[in-house]
N, C-alpha and C positions, 0 to 999 in steps of 0.2 A: 373399434378405438383409433382416434385420428392421428396420422402421423406426426411426431413431435417437432417438424419444422412449419404446419400449416399456420397461418396467422390468425391469432383468436377474436381478431376485428376484421369483418369486411365488408365491400358494400356491395347492396343486390337491389338492382331495380327500385330506387328512392328509399332504402333501410337501411341502417346499421345493424348487421347481423352478428351474433355473439352466441356464447354459450352461458346460461343462467350458473352464473358458480356458487351459489347459493344450494344447487343440486348436487353438485360433486360431493365427494366421487362416484355415490350411489347412480344418479341420474345426470345425464348430460342433454339436459331442456335446452333447445334453440329459443333464441329471442331475436324477434324481428322487431325495432324499433324504428316507427316513423314519425314521432314527433318529439318536440322539444321536451316535454314535459317528461315522456316515457321515457328518455335517454337521463332526464333530472333524476327521476325517481329510481333507474337501474344504477346511478353513480351512489344516491344517496340512501339505498339498501343495500348495496356490496353485491347486487348482481354482475357489476362490472367494477373491478376494484384494481388496485396497485397502481401507482403514481403516472407512469406511462401511458397506460392502457386509461385511465379515465381523462389523460388530457387529449388524447386521440380522438376518446369517445364526443368529448367536448367539442374539439374542431368540427366533428359529422353533425353537431347538435346546431352547429353555426350553421352549416349548409341547410339544415332541415328550416331554422328560422328564417333564412333567406328566401328560400322557395315560398315559405309560406306567407311572408311579406312582399313579395313581389304582384303588381298587378300592369296587366299590359306591358311586359318588358320594363318596367321601372321600379325600383327597388324602394322601396321606405326606408333609408339607411338609420335612422334616428331610431326607429322601432327594432329593428334587428341588433342596434348596438344596445338597448335596452335590454333585450333578449340572451345577448352575449353576457353582459352582466350577471345577470341572473344565471346563466350554466357556469360563469368562470367563480360564483359563490358556492356552490353546489356542496364543495368540502372545501372547506379554507385551509387546511395544514401543508395539504400537496402543491407544491408550487407547479408542477405539470400544468395541472387545468389552466391555471389563469394563464401560463406560457402559451400553451396551446391555441386558446381563444385568441390571445394578445396575434399570435403569429399571423391567423387569420382575418382579423378585423381590418386589414388596408386592404384586402378584395372585395369586401363587400359591397360596395359602391359598383362593381364590375359585374356582379350578377353571382346568382347560385354557383355555375359552373365554375367561376373564378375560384370561389371557396372551396368547391370540390376537389379540383386539381390542386390547389396548396396542400390540405388535408390528406389527399392520396400520396403526393410527393413526401409527405410527414409521414404517412404509414411505412412507404419503400424505405426512408431512409432510417425507421425503430430498428430493424430485424439491423441492417449494416452496424448502425451506432454501438447496439446492444452484442454483438459479436465484438468487435473492437475493443469495448470496456472490457467484457467478460475476459479475449485474450492479454490483455494487459493484466487484467486482477490476476489468470493465474499464474503469468509470467512472475509476477510480483512475488505471490505465494512461495513459489517453489526458490526465488532467491531467498525469502525468508526463513523457509523451513529445509530447503535442501532439497536435493533430487530421489524422492522416494515415494513410497505410497502415504498418503497422509488420510489422517481423521479429522475431519471438517465438521462443526459443527454449523448451524443455519437456523434464521427465527423467520417466521413469517412464510408468507410466498412470494419469489421474485423471477418466477420464470415465465413463460409466452403468456401464461393467464393474465399475468400483472404488466405485462409489458404488450407487445401485440404479438410479437417472436423472438424467439431463442432465450430472452430472460438476461438480467442481471448478474447477480451471485448465483443461482443457479445457472446462467450461461458460463460462470465461470467453472463451477462444477462440473458441467458437461465437457471443457474444453480440458480440464485436468483428467477425467474420466479418459477421453479420448487419449491420452500420453499414458495411461496406465498409472496414474499418479493417485489415485482416490483408493485409500484399503474403505473407508466407510464414511455415510453421512450421518451424523444426528441430529434430527429433525426435532426443533421445538413444537409442541403441539400450537402455542401461540393462542392461549385463552383470549377474550373468552368465545370469540367466533372460530377457533380451530382453522386458522387457514394452512398453520403447516401440517397440521395432522389431516385435512380433507385434501388441500390442493397441492404441497410442496411433495408430500408422499407420492402421490398421483402421478407429477410430472416426474420425479425419480426413477419410478416403478416403468414408465413409457422409455427413459431414456436406458434404462437397463443397471443404473446406478446402485449400488448397496448401500443400503441405509437402513436406520434403526428410528424409531419415535419415540420420543421422549417426555415427560412433561417439563413445563416449564421450569420449574423451582428444582429440577436436577441439574440443571445444566452448568450450574457452579461447583457442583459436587462430581461431574462429570471431568471438566478441566483439573480440579483438585488430586483426582483418582487417576490421571493421566491420560484419558480418553478423547481430548481434543487439541492436535496440533494448532489449529488455525480457527476464526469465526471468521464466515462470509454472509455479509448482510447487505441488503439494499437500502433505499432510502427513499422518501418523500417531498424533502428540501434538507439543501445542506446551506448554511450558512455563510456571509462573506469570510468568515475566520475559521470554519471547516468544524463547527456545531452541527450535529445530524440529527435532523429529526425521522422517527421512523416508528415502525408497529410497538404499540405499549410493549416493555419488558425489554426492548432493545437495550436500554440505559442499562439494565440489571446484568444482561451478559456483558456489556462492555466492562463494567465495575470489575466481573469474576475475570476476565479475560485479563485484564489490566493486574488486579491482585495476582494472578499466576503465570506472568509474563507471556502470553497466547497471544500472538498479531490477531487485532480485529481491523478485519479490511471491509469497506464500505464499496459498493460498487455500485453504478450507477450513471445516466447521461448525465450531459452537461446540461440539460436542461431542467434537471432537477436543481443545480445549483442554483443561489439565490444572491447576486452579489447586493441587491438592496436592504438585506436583511443584515445587522451585522453582527447580531449574537441571536443564543438561544430563547434570552427575556423577550425576544420581539416577535417569537414564532406564537401564532394564535393554535392552541392544542383543544382539536374537538373532540367535545366529551357526547357521548351516547346514550341511548335508553339504559334506564335500569337494568328492564326485563333480560338484556342480553347478559346479565351477570347472575341476575336470579331465578332465571329459568334457563333450561337447557332442552332443546327439540319438544317444547312447548309443555312441557313439565316443569313446575317449579322448583326449585332447589333451595329457596330459603323463604321462610315466613312471611304472608301476604303483607303488605307494606313495608317491607325490608328497603331501607334507603340503599344507595349503591354510587360508588366512586368510581365512574367507568370512562376514564380518559383513552382515545382511542389510539393515540401515541404518544409517544415521550421524548426527551431530547438529549443527545449523548454528548458533552463536551467535546470539544475537540481534543484537548489533552489526554484523551480515552482514546482517540481514534489514530490506530498506524497507520493506514494511509484510506483517503479517497480517491476511487479510480476510477475515471470516467474513460470514454473515446480516445481523449487525449493521453490517459497517462496518470499518473499521480499528481493529484492538484493538490491536496492537501494533507495533514499526517502530523504526529507527532514529530518533537527535534530530532529525535534518535532514530526512527523508522529508516529513512532512507541512507544516514550513514550504517545504520547496524546492517541492513542490506547488501551494502556496497561493500563493506568490511568484510561480511561471509562470503560474498562471490569472489572479492579476490583473494581469501584466504584458500579456500578451495582450489583456485586455478593456482596459487604458489604452491600448495600441497602437490598437486600435480606433478610439478615439476622437481620434486623433490628437495625442496628450499623450505619447508615448515614440517620436516618429517615429526609423526608421532602429535605430540602436543607443544612441540618446539616453535617458536617464534611469536611475532603478533606484530597488528596493527592496528591504528587509531586514527581517528577524524575530530579535528578542533571544532566546538558548536560554542562560540563564545567563548566565556568565564571555564568553561568543564569542555572534558574530551570524553568521545564514547570510543571504549579501549578492549579490545577481547579479553574475556574470561579466563581464568588461571585453569589449568590442567585438563583443557577440552581439545578433541582433536581437531587439527586444523579443515581435515579432509571431511568433515561433518556438521562444520559451524554452520548456525544459523542466525537468523537477524537478532534472536532473542539472547545469544550466547555472548552478551558484552555486558561491561560496566560502565558507567558514567562515573568519571571522576573530577575532583578541583583541579585545576592545573596548578593552581597557587601552592598547594602542598602534596599533590596525588593522592587525596583520601577519597574514598568512595562516597559518594553522596549517600543519604539516609533511605531506607525504604529497600534496599538492593538485597538479593540472597547470595550473588556470586563474589568471589574476589577477584582482584583486577590481576593481570598479567605481571608477572615477576619483573620483567622489565619496563613497567612503569612510570618509573621515575628517570626513566631515559627520554621517553614521549616525552614527558610535561618539560623536561629540562629543555628539550628542542623549543616546544611552543615558547617558554618564557623566554629563550634567546633571539626567538626568529619570528617571524611572521608567517610560518608555515601553519597550511591548512589540515595537512594529515603526513602522517610518519609511517614508515614501511621498516619493522625488523627482522630480518631474515637471514636463515644458516646455508646461504648459497654456498657451495662446495671451492669453487676458483679463488671465489675473493676472501673466503673464510682460510683456505690456504694460504694465500698471499699476506694475509694479516699474519698470521700465525709464524712463518718466519721473516716477518720482518718487526715484528712487536719485541716490545723488551718488558721483563716483569716489573719492572717499576716508574715508568714513564712515558709521557707520550712521544711517538717518532710520528716524521714525516717521509712521505715517499713520493718524490716528484715525477711525473708521468708525462712526456711531452709527444708530440707528433701522432699519437692515435688520433685517426678519424672519430673513433667512439667519443673521446672527451666531450664531443660538441654536445653531447646528450645530458651530460651531468651537472648543467645549470651555472658552471662556474663562469667568474667573468674573463676568462681567458681561453678561447676555444681550444687553443693550440697546445695547454699545458692545463695539469691539474696537483695540487698538492695535496695529497689525501693522507688526512690524519690518521693513527693508527693506535687505538687506547690500549692501556693495559688491562687484563681482564681482572679486574680485584672481584674477590668471593661477594662484598657488600656491595650489590648492584646501587645503593645511592651513591656511592663512592666514584663509580662509573660516570654517573650522571653529574655530580659536583664538577669531575674532570672535563665534561663534553659543556656542560653549562659556561664553566671558566674559558674554556678555549674560543668559544665561540662570542662572549663576548668580548676577549680579547683581539680576536680577529673577527672583524663584524664582514668582511668580505668572504670568510671560508665559503669551501663549494658546498654544496646542500647534502653532500654524501660524506660517511665516516666508515670506519672498520674497529673493531675490538678483537684483538690477537687471542686465538683462540677460540672464537666464540661467533662472530659474524659480522654482519654489515647492517647501518642504520642509513636511509634516504629520507629524505622528506620534499614536500611541495605544494602547491597552491590547492591541488587536491588530492585524491588519491590515487587516480591515473597517472598523474605525474611523478608523484612519490615512489609508483611501481614501475613506470619507465625507466628511472634514473636508476632504481635498481638491480634493473634488465639490463641498462649500459655498463653499471660497474661491474657486474659478474661477468661480461662478456670482454670488458677490458682488462680484467684482472686476468681471467683465460689467456689472453694475447701475450701478456706480462710474461706468466708463467712458460708459456709454449714457447716463447722467443730467447728461454734463458737467461734474462738478465734479472732475474731475482739476484740478491746477495746480502752482504750486511749493510744494514742499514745507520744512519746515523739519528742522535736524537733530535727534538724538535729544531732546537739552536744549531744543526746544521743538515741540510736538507740534499739529499743524494738525488741527483737528475739521472733520468734513463730515459730511454725511447725505443723506437723500434731499431734492428739492427740493420 
């Protein structure tokens, strides 16, 4: 068995050398392809398959075409370009084939050696690109799902066989496995040619990654019964708006993942992105022979003459895709995906500090006229990107089609959004700020504490870097009443600092992004600790009378 980091494509003595994927897993037949027609046939018959792999194979075919049309050191450029057109059209759906051929076209006039040098550069890049994309995807999956062993479902084959080295979605599985973050991979068999059953299980076994094979139609049930934490797939083309063409059956998996609130992550190189294709309607979906459906391994499975619908690919709309990850990181995805990931990561961080104990505290990020807020009743130390609820900022109501309830203090978040230009809100129960607010607050009115001459004031975002008027609100049992008090005060004091306290409760901060809101919460907590430790806390006046205090 070959080492898993071997390239699946090599150039040897004027030939493209690879393994015939049609024979796997039982027979690893080597192929030595010396002509353009041989490579085109290998691509069409799926001896070579996978978007990045057929792209590189296509570039090698241009090398062979250039050699074939060179006489006495002179290249028949027109003839080679015609061959290049024929190579690029071998399979229409995967954009990588045309991309790779177009990349080497400018070198044709320089001769076969120049085309070969460009192709070998492309081959060397592929492994680095795949590893980078896979690492970004693994990082994202762990942010989305939390730091625990995961159960991941994958479709088709996206390893070194489909690329040239390491793989995309399977590469991400390898990275996660290296981190001890894989409990099990569920592999769709991938009808009708069984790339999952034949190839992906073979590669996962090579890598020592625990896995089980399942029929395609069981994927949705696996999600419904809690066997899947995340879906990882590859792509053959990604449109300008983030629609994803991939092996037939991917769309159904995405629909099921969306229904069950499971992250659906696509891993692909930048070469798979096609900004010239506006949407899924512009993608030509290859249809293949009926015999692939009506027969299996040479044995008929349907009556002779049965017609078949056999598209090789489908297209998943962008709104079902949690993220498209390339070597540059996340480049596409649903509006809520990245806010949810950032919220979950920040929540776990603040939980570790003791500011969000148990299920207490909540975070949100604004997305237009809605906000993504942490769901109610969930431990913040175990939060994932899917543990969120999208609510309307206008009235705090959850958008339809969501199973979870929003956090109890959602109305405070939406009050801040309505009254300010904030893009993120943090509400936590940090101990020193909560203690100071409890000492300073009143049962029935807003009080204000003016704090002066502490350096940390600069970090709170107020207009005066030397002083801050910290509003402390009464802790009404009716949370919407607290929210109404906050919204009213912010409307009456448009220059108020982006921080506040609720007596006996906690603090709320906001900012242009979640990081800034979190930083302000950190500064407020540290400032309140200084005030308490310097012994300057005592009776506080109502908001009509402000008590000034600074360092002793």
